[in-house]
N, C-alpha and C positions, 0 to 999 in steps of 0.2 A: 527369572531372567538370568541367563548364563553370563558370567563376567568374561569378557574377552581378554586374551593375553595382550600384554604390552608388546609393542614392537621391540625387536631385539637390537635394532640400531636405527639411525636416522634414515638410512636408505629405505628400510622396510616401512617406516612410518610415512615417509613421503610417498611411497608407492601406494600404500593403503589410502592415504588422503587423496592422491591424484585419481584413484579409481572410484572415488566418491563415497568411500566408507565413512560412516559417522564416527568421528574420532573423539567426540566429547567425553565419553565415559572412560577413555584410556589416557586422557591428558590430566595431569595434576595442576588444577587451576589455583591451588592454594598459594602458589608462588607467582602467579600472573600479576602484572602491574600495568596500569594505564598511565602513560606519560603525557602530561599536558605541558606543551612547550610554551604556552602563553601566547600573548598577542604577537602577531607577525608584524614585522617592520620592514619596509622596503628600503633598500640601499641602492645607490648608483655608484658604479666604479668606472673610471676612465682607464682603459687598459690598452696596451699596444696591440695592434692587429696581429702581429706575429705570435704574441702570447695566446691570444684567442684561438688562432689557428692550431697551435700546439695543443691547447685544451680540447679543441674539437677533434683532433686526431685521436686523443686518448679516449674521449667519451664515445666516439663511434666504435672504437675497438671493444669497449666493454658494454656498449648498448644502453647508455643512460643519456639523459639530456644534460646540457651544459650547466643549467642552474642546479640540478640535483648533484652533479659531481662537485661543483664548487661548494655547495652546502656541506657535503660529506667531508671535504678537505678542511673546511673551516671548523667543523665540529671536532674532527680528529686533532687539529692543532690546538684548539682551546683545551681539550682534555689533556693533551701532552703538557701544555704550559701549566695547567693546574696541578698535574701530578708532579712536575718539577718544582713546584712551589714558587713559581715566578709571579703568579697572580693568586688572589684569594677569592 
């Protein structure tokens, strides 16, 4: 079996993947990790309608749903606070 060349950049990799090429033998899986985020917990927030409208404007522009955008923002903020040492 001939070993295929690695993609020279992410654009080439994405192109090969999008064209249906089997990329398993050109990916280094030794550094892959599965992240288990644990049990999901539902929270409820009361937020001003104007803020929800502003969030919706942003999410429509980037093409994600409201919940996903808020989760991303919360995750980013928690990482920032941890990096700053304000939480342990």
